[in-house]
N, C-alpha and C positions, 0 to 999 in steps of 0.2 A: 504494500500500500504506500503510495507516494505521500510526501509531507503535506501537500495541498489537500489530498483526500483525508488525511488524518485531522488536519485543522478543521475542515468542513464538518467532519463527523463529530469532532469534539464540541464544536459550537452547537450543532444540532442536539447532541445529547445534553449539553448544558441547559439549553432552553427547555427541553423535556423535563429535566430533573427539577428545574425551578417550579414548573407546573405540578409535578408529582409532590414536591415538598410542600407546596401550598395546600394540596388536597389532603395529604397525610399529616399535615402540621409537623413536618420534620424540617430542620434547617438544611437548605440546599448545599452549603459548603460541606457538610458531613456526607451527604449523598455523593457529591463530587469526589471526595476522598475515597469512598468505598468503591465507586464505579471505576475511578482511575486506577486504583490498586488492582481491581479485578481484571482490568484491561491488560495489565502487564503480564498476565498469565494466559491470555488468549493467543493460541497459535496463529501464525500468519500475519500478525500485526508487528511490524518492525519499527522499533523506536528510532526517531530521527537522531542524527548525530549532532547534538547541540553543543556548541562551543561553551565551556563553562563561563568564559568571560562575558558572554552575551546574555546569560540567563537573567541576571539582576537588571541590567539596563532595559531589557525587553518588557519585563512584566511588572516590576515595582513602580516605575513612575506613573503610569495611568491609574493604577489602583490607589496609590497615595493621593494623587490629585483629586480623584473622585471623592474619596473619603474626607479629605481636608475641606472641600467646598461646603460640606454640611456642618462645619464648625465655625467658630468666629474668634477674633482676637480677644473679645471680652471674656470668652470661656477660658482662654489660657491665662489672661491676667488674673482671673479669679482662682485658677487652679495651678498656679506656677509651682506651689509647694508640692502638689501631687505629681506634677511633671518631673520635678527634680527628684522626688523621693522614689518614684516608680520607674520612670523612663531612663534615669541615669544610675542612681544608687542601687536599685534592685537588680537592674541588668548587670551591673558590675559584680555584685555579690553572687548572682546566679552563675555568671561566667566563671568566677573563682571556684565556686562549689562544684560545678560540673567538671571543670578542668582537673580539680583534685580527685574527683571520683573516677574520671576516665584514666587518669594516671595510675590509680590503684587497680582498676580493672584490666588495663592493657599494659603489662610490664614492658618497658623499653620504648614507649611512645614518647616523642618529643613534646616538650611543654607547649610549644607553639601549636602543634596539632590538637592537643587536648583543649587549649583555650579557644581554638577555632571552632570546634564542635560546641563548646560552651556558648560562644557568641551566636552560633546558629540556632540553638534551642532556647536562648534567653528571652527574646522579645515576643510577647503575645501579638496577635495579628488583629488590627482594627476592623478589617473587612469581615473576618470570621466572627468577631465579637458582636458586631452590629447585626449581622445576619441571624445569629443565634439568639442574642439577648433582646433585640429590638421588639419582636412580636410577642414577647412573653410577659409584658407589663412589668418588667423590672423597673424599679424607680429610676426616673431619668437622671437623678443625682448620681446613681451608680454607673449607669450607662455613660454619662458624661465623663466620669473619672476614667473608665476603661478606654473610651475613645481618645482622651487626652494622652493617656499612657501609650496607646498603640500608635499614635501618629509620630511620636518622637523616639520611642525606644529602639526602632530600627536603626536610627542614626548612631546611637551609642554602640549597638551590637556590630554594626557594619565597620566602624572605626577599629574596634578591637579585632574583628575578623580579619580585616585587611592587614593590620599590623602583625597578627599572629601568622597569617599565611606568608607574608613577605619574609618573616624571620625563618620560618620552616623551610621555604623554598631555597633560601640562601644558606641554610644550615646553621643559623644563629639562634640565639635566645631572645625573646621579646624584652625590650628595655624600658627605661623610664620615659623615653621619648613618646610613648603611646599617650601619656597624659597631655603633653604639649600638642600632639597631633589632634587630640579630641577638642582642645580649646580652639585651635585654628579651624578645625573642621566645622565647628558650630558658628564661629564669628564670620568666617569666609562665606559659609552657606547662606547666612542671613543677608549678607550684602548681595550675593548673586541672585537670591530669590526676589529681593526688593527691586533690584535693577531690572530683572527680567519682567516682573509684573508691570513696572512703569512703561517699559518699551512695548510690551504686549498691549497695554491699555491705550497708548498713543496710536498704535497700528489699528486696534479694534475700532477706535473712534472715527477712523477714516474709511472703514469698510461699510458699504451700503447694503450688500446682500446679507439678509438675516442669517443665512447658513454659514457664511464665511467666518464669523467670530467663533462658532462652535468648532469649525475645522482648525482655527488658530489654537484654540485651547487643547485640541488633541495633539498638536505638534509641540506645544509649549512644555509639558512635563518632560518629554524626552530631551528637548533642547536644554532645559534648565539642569537636568540631571547630568548631562554630558559636560555642560559648561562648568558646573561645580566640580565634577571629577577632574577636569583639566587643570584646575588650580588646587587640587588635592583637598577640596572642601567636601562636606557631606552633601551628596546629591539628594538624600532623603530629606534633610532639613530644608534644602533649597526649594525642592518641589512643594513641600508643605507651606513654606512661607509665601511662595508665589501664588499658590491656590488661595490662601487666606487673604492676601492683599488684593487679588483680583476680585474676590467676593466682597471685600470691604469697599471697593471703589464702584460697586454696582450703582447704576443710575436708575432712579425710580421709573423713568420713562422707557427703559429698555425692556418693554413687556414681551414682545415677540422673541427677542434674543434670549431672554431668561427662560421662557417656556421651552423653546427649542433646545437650549443648552441643558436644561434639567433632564428632559427626556433622552437626549443624546448621551449624556454621561451615565444615566442608569443602564442603558443598553451596553455601553462600552465596558462598564464595570462587570456586568454579568458575563459578557462574552470573553473578555480577557481572562477572568478567573477560570471560566470553563476550559478555555484552551490551555492555560498554564497548568492546571491540575492534570489534565489529560496527557499533555506532552511530557511533563516532568514525571508523572506517574509511570509512563512507559519507560522512562530512563531507568527506573528501579529494576526492570527486568535484568539488564546487564549487571547491575550491582548484585542482585540476588544470585545470578549465575556464578559470578566471581566468588561469592561466599562459599558455595559448595556445601560440604558437610559441616562447615563451621557456622552455618546459618543459625542453628538452634542456640549456640552459645552467644552469638552476637545479639540475637533477639532478647536473651536473658539479660545481657549487659544493658540493652536499651531499656528494659523494664526497670532496672536499678536506677539508671539515670533519670527516668521519668518520675520515679518516686522522689528522688532528690530534688528535682525541679519543683514538684508540687509542694514538698515539705518546706523548701526555702521560701516559697511564696506564702505559705500558710503562716510561718513564723513572722515574715515581714508584715503581713496584714494585721496580725495581732499587735505587733509593735506600732503600726499606724493607728490602730484603735486606741492604744494607751496614749499616744501622742495627741489624738483628737480630743479625747476626754480630758486630758490635762490642760489643754489650752482653750477649751470650749469648743463649740460646734458652729462656726460661721456657716452661712448658707452655701450649699454646694459641696461641703466636705463629706468625706466618707473614708472608712466605715465608722458608724456611730454605735453599732451593736456587734455582739459576737456573731449573730446571724448574718449581718451584712459582711463581716470579715470572711465568713465561710463562703458566701456567694462570690465575693471578689476573688477569693482563692480559686474556686472552682471555675471561674470565668476567665482564667488566664490561658486562653486557647491559642495554641500555636497554629500557624497557617502557612500560606504560600511562601512567606519570607524565610521560614525555617527550612523548608525543603529546597528552596532556590539557593540559599546560602550553602547548604550541604552539598548540593550538586555543583556549585560553583568552585568547590575544592579542585585545585589543579590536578591533572593526572600525573604530571612529572615535576621534578625539582630542577634547579638550575643545572645540575650535573647530568641530567637526562635519566636519572633513576626514578622509579615509580614513587608517587607521593606516599609516604608511609601510612599504612592502616586506613587508606581512603575508603575502602569498601565497608569496613566496620563503622567508621565514623558516619557514613551516609545512612547506614541501617540504624544506628543509634538515633540520628536526627529524625528519621522517618518513624521510628517507634515512639519517640516523644510526641511527635505531631499527632499520631493516632490516639495516644493515651490522653492527650490534653485537648483534643478537638472532638473526636468521635464520642468518647465516653461522656464528657460534659455536655456536648451537644444533644445527646439523647436523654440525659438524666437531669439537666438543669431545670426543666419545668417542674419535675417532681420535687427537687430541692427547694425551689422558690415557694411551692405550695406548702411543703412540710414546715419550713422555717417561717412562713408568713411574711416573706419579703416580697410583696407584690404591691404595686401601686394601683389604687382605685382609678378606674377610668374617669371618674368625676374630677380627679385632680388635674388631669390633662385638659379635660373640657373646660374647667374653671379658668385655667391659664389661657386657654384659647379665647374664651369669652372676654376676659380682661383686655386682651389685645384687640379683639374685634371692636369693643367699646371705644378704645383709643382711636382706632381707625375711623369709626363712625363719627366721633366727636371732631376729629381733624377735618373730615369731609364737611360736616355742618358748619364748622368755623369758616372754612373756605367759602362756602355758599353764602354765608352771612356777610362776608367781607368783599365779595367780588363786585366789580364795577359793571353793573348791568348795561349801562349806556354804552360803555366802550365795547362790550361784547355784542351789542346789537340785540339785547334782550329787552323787549318792550313792556314786560310785566314788572311792576315796581312795588308790589305789595308783599315782598319777602317770601317767607316760608309757606304762606297759604297758597300763593300762586305756584310755587315749586311743587307743593303737594298735589295741586290740581294737574300740573303737567305730568307728574308721575302717574297719576290715575288715568289720565287720558292716553298717555303713551302706552301704558300697560294694556288698555282696551283696544287701542288702534294698532299696536304692533309697530315694527320698524319698517315694514314694507309699505308700498304705496297702494296696495290693494284694499286696505281696511279703511275706505273712505265713504262708506255708506252706499246707498243705492246708486245705480248708474243714472245719468241724466236722461230725461225724456227728449222728445223731438222738439219741444217748444224752446224757443230761443231764450226766454226768461228762465226756464228751468236749467238750461245749459249754463247760462251765466251764473246762476246761483250755485250750481255744482262746482264750476271753476273757482268761484270765490271761496267756497268751503274747502276745496282741495288746496288752494294756496294757503289758507289759514292753517290747515293741518300740517302742511309742509313746513311752514314757518315755525309752528309750535314744535314740531319734531326737531328741526335744526337747532332751535334754542335749547331744547332739552338735551340734545347730544352735546352741545358745547358746555352746558352747565355740568352735566354728568361727567364729562371728561375731566374738568377741573377738580370736581369732588373726588373722583377716583384717584387722580394724581396726588392730591393731598393725603388721601388715605394710604397710598403706597409709600409716600415719603415718611409718614409717621411709623409705619411698620418696619421699614428699612432702618430708621433711626433706632427703633427698639432693639434691633439685632445687635447693635453695638453696646447695649447697656448690660451691666453686670446683673446676673441673676435671671436673665431672659433666655429661655431655651431656644437655640437656633432652629431646631426641628419644628417647633410650634410656629415660629415666625415664618419659616418657609412654607408651611401649610397654609397659613392665612394669606401670605403674599401670592401664592399660586392661585387661590380663589379670586383675589382681586385682579390678577393678571388675566385670568380667563374671562372675567366679566369685562375688563377693559378691552380686550381683543374682540369680544363678541359685540360690544356696543360701539366699536370703532368703525 
């Protein structure tokens, strides 16, 4: 089977699995892992020869960009402690713990190789977390913490991974320069991301085709990732920063572009994930064949590492609970209870980044010899992925129900109603302040006339067919009909102008709320989408 046929088949299977997951109420990333793993054992399907150096640049940038667009700067300003505590410190501790465990399990392995697999299994995946936890009514406070962690922990893991691989390939030991590299990686990436977002924004403002900006955003994450990599900065952080900044500069009047872009990126995220899991899953066949009769021992080692990964996260979350209780519970902090600590522990799902990093291990070192213990390291990473994604993905609903950590639907609806009230008030304020004479609106009795216009417009519709009975043959009847028709047209035009201003004011208010602390970006995007659809329909 050709690579093209494999990709098409993977995309088709991914679409089907999303539908199956919705019907069975199972997370589709879990189904993708199971089906991708099963495909590795199907005879006649040959895995494509993927260059390890291309795996990360191909799959990570679009997935990170898609996920980051659903967050906001205000979320990270409110949760910077959680980002530092989970995305940096927890990753570093997990890398050290896994590295020590692997060194104990595999006598003779180089420290760099052990740390490399530690970096591969350390970061939870934001796409997997959102797909699994989102539909389960997990409190948005917990989901927000997991998303914030997932967007930045790849950066820490990737820096450690690259430093460990470079040392192993060169036959050296990782040194203290890794810390300096991490600092520059973050600082340089922020600069690259901000610059790229500014340039992309300038270009997008000059594009008139509504599809072109979406195409630009598809190219942008790859370009940003490569630009950051060229200056030895973190491509992960650069892509996330670019996505957040592009979302921050959104214009309230970009209705069509926003609707098109949202649908476009939902499709991209699903298809890229499906293709990645399928193609990378097929790569495991060669690894399993290389393992031979040692496969059982390697899987046992993977189980030990998975237990260590989960145990480290559990201890860390208990420490976070103590810290939160000691300094109080500001809005958005988590965990606040032992039950929430257990949920956050069990939600540390590894995903595409773990498998991609493992398969990105080079096949040979600088002297041409095989990379030491590569096969076992890949199997360990794959085992940790299965243990932390498949098991939690299937059991998290039960855990949430047993522990009582579920958010009432009324909480989300109440937050949405508050935002809708703000949008409505902004629209009414705009209507009260508009200059009717300048707009050509000849009704001057304020909200009573606007209410009448609403009622008449609803009865008449937006077409020109709702104008009453057709005129008779009498000239007087025809003249009366033409007069009534002209009045209705004028009323409709007036209402369209007024409604357009009101909806624009409502959109501006909702977008402003997206930058405020404590406001859930998901709820903002939901309300904004409804306003955009109404604006487009009435335009």
